[in-house]
TIKOLRO-201090 format. One record per residue: residue in one letter; x negated, y negated, z of N, C-alpha, C, O in turn. Coordinates in pm, 1 decimal. Layout:
BEGIN
<rec "A"; <X; Y; Z>; <X; Y; Z>; <X; Y; Z>; <X; Y; Z>>
...
This chain:
BEGIN
<rec "X"; <-140.8; -18.8; 1300.8>; <-46.8; 72.7; 1364.0>; <-70.4; 217.6; 1323.6>; <-28.0; 309.0; 1394.2>>
<rec "X"; <-136.6; 239.4; 1212.6>; <-169.9; 374.8; 1166.9>; <-46.0; 462.1; 1146.9>; <-38.5; 573.9; 1197.9>>
<rec "X"; <51.1; 409.2; 1071.7>; <173.8; 483.6; 1040.4>; <218.8; 453.9; 898.2>; <175.9; 356.5; 836.2>>
<rec "X"; <306.3; 540.1; 848.4>; <377.8; 514.9; 724.8>; <518.7; 475.4; 766.2>; <588.8; 552.9; 831.2>>
<rec "X"; <560.0; 354.9; 728.6>; <691.8; 302.9; 765.0>; <797.7; 367.5; 675.4>; <793.4; 353.9; 553.2>>
<rec "X"; <891.8; 437.2; 736.7>; <995.3; 507.7; 661.1>; <1129.2; 434.5; 662.8>; <1233.1; 495.6; 637.7>>
<rec "X"; <1128.3; 304.5; 692.2>; <1255.2; 233.0; 705.9>; <1314.2; 181.7; 575.9>; <1432.8; 148.9; 572.5>>
<rec "X"; <1234.8; 173.2; 466.4>; <1287.8; 107.8; 347.3>; <1263.0; 178.0; 214.7>; <1338.1; 155.7; 119.7>>
<rec "X"; <1165.1; 258.3; 205.0>; <1122.6; 309.0; 74.2>; <1178.6; 443.1; 35.9>; <1270.9; 494.1; 99.3>>
<rec "X"; <1121.6; 500.4; -69.3>; <1162.9; 633.0; -117.5>; <1115.0; 741.5; -20.0>; <994.8; 764.3; -5.8>>
<rec "X"; <1207.6; 806.1; 45.2>; <1175.6; 897.9; 155.7>; <1080.5; 1011.0; 116.2>; <984.6; 1038.8; 188.1>>
<rec "X"; <1105.9; 1075.7; 3.9>; <1020.5; 1188.2; -36.7>; <877.9; 1140.6; -63.7>; <782.0; 1209.4; -28.9>>
<rec "X"; <863.6; 1024.5; -125.0>; <731.1; 969.8; -154.4>; <659.9; 931.6; -25.1>; <540.5; 957.2; -9.5>>
<rec "X"; <733.0; 870.8; 66.8>; <673.9; 834.3; 196.2>; <622.9; 958.4; 269.4>; <512.2; 958.5; 323.1>>
<rec "X"; <703.6; 1062.5; 271.0>; <663.6; 1187.0; 339.3>; <539.3; 1248.0; 275.2>; <444.8; 1286.5; 344.1>>
<rec "X"; <540.9; 1256.1; 142.9>; <426.2; 1314.0; 71.0>; <299.5; 1231.4; 95.8>; <192.7; 1287.3; 120.5>>
<rec "X"; <311.4; 1100.6; 89.2>; <197.2; 1012.3; 111.9>; <145.3; 1029.7; 255.4>; <24.4; 1040.3; 276.4>>
<rec "X"; <234.7; 1032.5; 352.9>; <195.3; 1049.1; 493.4>; <118.0; 1179.5; 513.9>; <15.8; 1181.6; 582.5>>
<rec "X"; <167.0; 1287.1; 454.6>; <96.7; 1416.0; 466.5>; <-41.7; 1408.3; 403.3>; <-139.1; 1457.3; 460.6>>
<rec "X"; <-50.8; 1347.0; 285.7>; <-178.6; 1341.9; 214.5>; <-283.7; 1258.1; 286.7>; <-402.5; 1290.2; 281.9>>
<rec "X"; <-241.3; 1151.3; 353.4>; <-339.7; 1065.1; 420.4>; <-355.3; 1097.5; 568.6>; <-446.2; 1046.3; 634.0>>
<rec "X"; <-268.0; 1181.4; 621.5>; <-279.4; 1221.8; 761.1>; <-228.5; 1119.4; 861.0>; <-276.5; 1114.4; 974.2>>
<rec "X"; <-131.1; 1037.2; 820.4>; <-71.2; 940.5; 912.9>; <71.1; 984.3; 946.6>; <138.4; 1044.7; 863.0>>
<rec "X"; <117.8; 954.5; 1068.0>; <254.5; 989.6; 1104.0>; <355.2; 895.9; 1036.7>; <321.4; 784.6; 996.5>>
<rec "X"; <478.1; 943.0; 1025.5>; <587.0; 861.5; 973.3>; <660.9; 799.5; 1091.5>; <682.4; 863.6; 1194.3>>
<rec "X"; <699.3; 672.9; 1074.0>; <776.1; 605.3; 1178.7>; <860.1; 495.8; 1114.7>; <812.9; 423.6; 1026.9>>
<rec "X"; <984.0; 484.0; 1158.8>; <1071.8; 380.2; 1108.2>; <1045.9; 251.7; 1186.7>; <1065.8; 246.8; 1308.1>>
<rec "X"; <1001.2; 147.5; 1115.8>; <973.7; 18.5; 1178.0>; <1090.6; -76.6; 1152.1>; <1179.1; -46.6; 1071.9>>
<rec "X"; <1090.4; -188.9; 1218.7>; <1194.6; -289.4; 1202.2>; <1191.7; -346.4; 1060.3>; <1085.5; -380.2; 1008.0>>
<rec "X"; <1308.3; -356.4; 999.8>; <1320.7; -416.0; 866.8>; <1334.7; -566.7; 884.1>; <1420.5; -613.2; 959.2>>
<rec "X"; <1251.0; -642.5; 815.4>; <1255.5; -787.8; 825.2>; <1313.9; -847.7; 698.0>; <1264.6; -819.0; 588.9>>
<rec "X"; <1417.9; -930.2; 709.4>; <1473.3; -995.3; 591.0>; <1365.7; -1080.1; 522.0>; <1286.1; -1146.9; 587.9>>
<rec "X"; <1364.9; -1076.2; 391.8>; <1270.0; -1157.7; 317.7>; <1132.4; -1097.3; 302.0>; <1042.1; -1162.9; 250.0>>
<rec "X"; <1113.9; -974.0; 345.6>; <982.7; -911.2; 331.0>; <958.5; -872.6; 186.0>; <1053.2; -853.4; 109.7>>
<rec "X"; <832.4; -861.4; 148.3>; <797.4; -823.6; 11.3>; <851.3; -684.9; -23.0>; <897.4; -661.4; -134.7>>
<rec "X"; <845.3; -594.2; 72.9>; <893.5; -458.0; 48.9>; <1044.0; -457.3; 23.6>; <1092.8; -390.7; -67.7>>
<rec "X"; <1115.0; -531.0; 104.3>; <1261.1; -539.4; 87.6>; <1295.6; -600.5; -48.5>; <1383.5; -550.9; -118.8>>
<rec "X"; <1225.5; -708.8; -85.1>; <1250.5; -773.0; -214.4>; <1224.2; -674.9; -328.7>; <1306.0; -662.0; -419.8>>
<rec "X"; <1110.3; -606.2; -323.7>; <1077.8; -513.7; -433.3>; <1180.3; -401.8; -443.5>; <1221.4; -365.4; -553.7>>
<rec "X"; <1221.9; -346.8; -329.9>; <1319.5; -237.9; -333.8>; <1456.5; -284.2; -383.2>; <1533.9; -203.8; -435.1>>
<rec "X"; <1487.1; -413.5; -367.2>; <1611.7; -466.8; -423.0>; <1596.0; -490.3; -573.7>; <1692.2; -475.4; -648.9>>
<rec "X"; <1475.6; -526.8; -617.7>; <1449.1; -555.3; -758.0>; <1426.4; -427.5; -838.1>; <1480.3; -410.9; -947.5>>
<rec "X"; <1345.9; -337.8; -782.1>; <1316.0; -208.3; -843.2>; <1346.8; -102.3; -736.7>; <1259.6; -69.2; -656.3>>
<rec "X"; <1468.7; -49.0; -734.9>; <1510.8; 40.1; -626.3>; <1411.6; 154.0; -598.4>; <1356.0; 215.5; -689.4>>
<rec "X"; <1392.3; 178.8; -468.3>; <1306.0; 287.3; -420.2>; <1166.4; 284.8; -479.7>; <1115.7; 387.6; -524.7>>
<rec "X"; <1104.7; 168.9; -480.0>; <972.1; 158.5; -540.9>; <862.5; 118.7; -443.0>; <744.7; 127.3; -477.8>>
<rec "X"; <896.8; 75.4; -321.9>; <794.5; 23.8; -230.6>; <812.4; 78.7; -89.7>; <923.9; 104.8; -44.5>>
<rec "X"; <700.3; 95.3; -22.5>; <703.1; 129.2; 119.5>; <578.2; 72.6; 185.2>; <483.3; 33.3; 117.4>>
<rec "X"; <579.3; 69.1; 317.5>; <471.6; 6.2; 393.4>; <378.0; 112.1; 449.9>; <421.4; 211.5; 508.1>>
<rec "X"; <249.1; 88.4; 431.3>; <145.0; 169.9; 492.9>; <72.4; 79.4; 592.0>; <9.5; -18.9; 553.0>>
<rec "X"; <81.7; 113.2; 719.0>; <10.4; 39.4; 823.5>; <-120.0; 114.4; 849.9>; <-119.6; 222.1; 909.5>>
<rec "X"; <-230.4; 57.0; 805.5>; <-360.6; 122.4; 820.9>; <-405.9; 121.8; 966.3>; <-361.0; 38.6; 1045.2>>
<rec "X"; <-494.8; 214.4; 1001.9>; <-553.3; 213.7; 1135.8>; <-641.2; 89.5; 1153.9>; <-689.3; 32.1; 1056.2>>
<rec "X"; <-661.4; 49.3; 1277.9>; <-748.3; -64.5; 1308.1>; <-892.8; -32.4; 1269.5>; <-935.2; 83.1; 1273.8>>
<rec "X"; <-966.3; -134.6; 1232.3>; <-1107.4; -116.8; 1201.7>; <-1132.7; -75.8; 1058.4>; <-1042.3; -75.2; 974.8>>
<rec "X"; <-1255.2; -42.1; 1032.2>; <-1296.0; -1.9; 896.9>; <-1256.8; 143.2; 870.5>; <-1256.5; 226.9; 960.7>>
<rec "X"; <-1223.9; 170.3; 744.8>; <-1195.5; 308.0; 704.6>; <-1325.5; 376.9; 664.3>; <-1413.6; 315.8; 603.8>>
<rec "X"; <-1335.6; 502.4; 698.0>; <-1451.2; 580.8; 654.6>; <-1440.3; 605.0; 504.2>; <-1333.3; 589.0; 445.5>>
<rec "X"; <-1549.4; 642.9; 443.8>; <-1548.8; 675.3; 300.9>; <-1450.6; 788.4; 272.3>; <-1379.3; 784.6; 172.1>>
<rec "X"; <-1446.5; 887.8; 358.6>; <-1353.7; 999.8; 340.5>; <-1208.3; 952.2; 347.9>; <-1124.2; 998.8; 271.1>>
<rec "X"; <-1178.4; 860.4; 439.1>; <-1041.9; 806.6; 450.3>; <-1004.1; 728.6; 325.3>; <-893.1; 742.6; 274.0>>
<rec "X"; <-1095.8; 647.1; 276.9>; <-1069.4; 570.7; 154.7>; <-1038.2; 666.6; 40.2>; <-944.9; 643.8; -36.7>>
<rec "X"; <-1115.6; 772.5; 29.3>; <-1091.6; 870.9; -77.6>; <-954.3; 935.7; -64.1>; <-886.1; 957.5; -164.2>>
<rec "X"; <-912.7; 967.1; 60.2>; <-780.5; 1026.0; 83.6>; <-670.1; 929.8; 39.1>; <-574.5; 970.5; -27.0>>
<rec "X"; <-683.7; 801.9; 75.9>; <-582.5; 703.0; 38.7>; <-577.0; 684.4; -112.7>; <-468.6; 678.0; -170.6>>
<rec "X"; <-692.1; 676.0; -176.4>; <-697.0; 660.7; -322.6>; <-632.9; 781.9; -389.7>; <-555.1; 767.1; -483.9>>
<rec "X"; <-665.0; 900.0; -342.0>; <-607.7; 1022.2; -397.9>; <-455.7; 1023.7; -382.4>; <-384.2; 1063.8; -474.3>>
<rec "X"; <-406.2; 979.8; -266.3>; <-261.5; 977.3; -242.5>; <-192.5; 876.7; -334.2>; <-84.2; 904.2; -385.9>>
<rec "X"; <-254.5; 760.2; -354.7>; <-196.9; 660.1; -445.4>; <-194.5; 715.1; -587.6>; <-94.7; 700.7; -658.3>>
<rec "X"; <-302.2; 777.0; -628.8>; <-307.4; 835.3; -764.9>; <-200.6; 942.4; -783.9>; <-140.7; 952.2; -891.0>>
<rec "X"; <-176.6; 1022.2; -680.8>; <-73.3; 1126.0; -688.8>; <64.6; 1063.8; -705.1>; <146.6; 1115.3; -781.1>>
<rec "X"; <91.2; 955.7; -636.1>; <220.4; 888.1; -648.8>; <236.6; 833.7; -790.1>; <342.8; 848.3; -850.7>>
<rec "X"; <133.6; 772.4; -841.8>; <138.9; 716.2; -977.3>; <160.0; 827.0; -1080.3>; <236.8; 811.0; -1175.2>>
<rec "X"; <92.3; 937.6; -1060.9>; <100.8; 1048.2; -1157.5>; <234.6; 1121.6; -1152.6>; <287.2; 1162.5; -1256.1>>
<rec "X"; <289.2; 1138.2; -1032.7>; <407.6; 1223.1; -1017.5>; <532.9; 1146.4; -977.9>; <641.9; 1203.7; -977.1>>
<rec "X"; <520.1; 1018.0; -944.9>; <636.5; 937.3; -908.9>; <694.5; 965.5; -776.0>; <792.7; 902.5; -736.9>>
């Protein structure tokens, strides 16, 4: 789907991640029993969904995603 799902996670982190990787934000349907929902109930505001684009990621895209994940880990 090539989006960052903004329906369940920490909003500021989702926005920052979306900007860093160049994907749009979109609120998707929340499904009961999903891993993201469970984690956010167990550790509040800790998980969100990244829907990657179809196909293989380029090396540059992989680097962008890795950099965005590292930024989240470093800055919360």
